[in-house]
Phi, psi and omega in degrees: 000138184262134178241158179258153182291149177302153183304328184282349175260002184289143179297134181291151180290140181294133179261138179296138180285141178300147182298321181297322180295320179297319179293321179297323179295319180295321179296321179297319180297319179295317179298318178299319181294315180296317178299319178295321178296318180298315179300319180296319179297316179299316180297319179296316180298318178298316180297318179296318179298317178297320179294319179295321179296318178298321181294318184289330183272344183244335189248339185228154181286147178294150179287131180276165178303320183298321189284349180252006179276114187289335188254017179209143185300138175295329177260085188296336178299331180282351181253305183234015171295158185299317180298321181289317184292330178300329181282349185247003182238161179082167182296144180281343181227064187299338181276356184244018182279143178268125183286134175238113177288137180076211184269165177226133180244125176265103187239008179254117182298144174076007183269156172246128179245128187227156168060053182241135171248091186269126183276357177233227183259140168267123177248130181247116182246356181245163180267164177057043180255138174242132175237123189225142179057080187207163168228151178191175173285313180196172179234128176243125182252128182296149184302330182262004176278141184230153172055059177264135178241128177240121184228136174050070179229164175231121181243118187226146176294006174057043173083359181265108183292347179253018178301133184245019176279168170255147184303300178225134176209143015228317191215169176058052177218157170242127180241125178227130174072035178260141169251128183231130178210163176053046174239177170282301171244148175290298178235135161259113188245098189248043174113138180055055184231136171236129179235115185226141171055040180248162180230114176245128185205157171052059176283163185275099175277115185247146178231150177124169180305134177085359182272347180153176178301132184078009179063040169207154181281134182265076186287139174221141171297318173226129176241125176245114183247346180192157172108173182233161172067071176237125179239128183231110187214146175058039179250166173237117180239121182209157183046056186280000180104227195254016177223281187201168173283315176226126184234115180242107189211116189278056182278350178245358179155172182300151179233140176207156174060071178240128179241126179233106187215147172060037178251162164259122184235132183205154172089186182083187174284290159257136184295325180230132171237131165225100192218164170284136185297135175288326183272340181219063182297342179295342179280353174078177178284136173307135186253153176055050178258126180240125178238107187217146171057041175257155174259128178253129173284187187244014187270358180296147181290314186252332181164178186286312190207145169234125183225151175268182183292149176089352179281130173276117183232103188213147175071013182270135187222166174279176177298337179269002177090008179275143181299144177258131176254129180274146175280132177284134180270107184297328184283351178271356183292000000 
């Protein structure tokens, strides 16, 4: 015979759960699921990072400074290597040049002079003059001439190892594709000057009384002694003689706004100087000078660079891609 449980032992009737409690439970479940997914993503990322790090340190060569520079070719030889620069300098038609005995003077404003083999000096006395496809000993620009363009030329001391001219002087010119050798200085750049895709090499280093301070010639591929707005880019300067590839020293007046970038620079005592003048310290330290993304060779006697305060020196490396550190010039403080 079947009996029923006493009323006080009977299972209580199920009560409906409040609607708010059900929603809270669902929200907790969602938070747990999202949290678990986030943890899983983090763990996967960490594992991938560790694997990549192991691969980079054991399986592949480290990236060099050159290969990560966005504004300069990773293969610098194709930009400023000697073989590459030879194709971008000198007259494009050397067999068709008209010989000019002695000196040549460009005295007509706005004219273009082309295809000249000048056996002496080219003198420019007018403004807005272009000289293209030429050879000469050197180029002298008059102080009041403006906006001079020199393209695809070769300036040589003409076989005289004691030649004391400068390749191009002094201001308000653009030089592209020039080869300069056997001079005292390659360029004297005294304001409003752009020098691009040029090759200066094997300058005449002279010693003895009368050759310069200390009885030696202070040769520079580019010398900036006064002025503003000088840009020097994509050039090759080597074997510059007895001073430097680029020398920025305000011994003739204040200097400002100088850009030196994407060049190959080599040789000299220090290859690059940007300093307060020893002879005219009242002109102050050159201002707004930027030296960036240049390749420095190893032929300097004392080191790659000496700079004073305020010079931006960044992205400069050796031929092997190692960073170059400039020496601070104590006397420029």
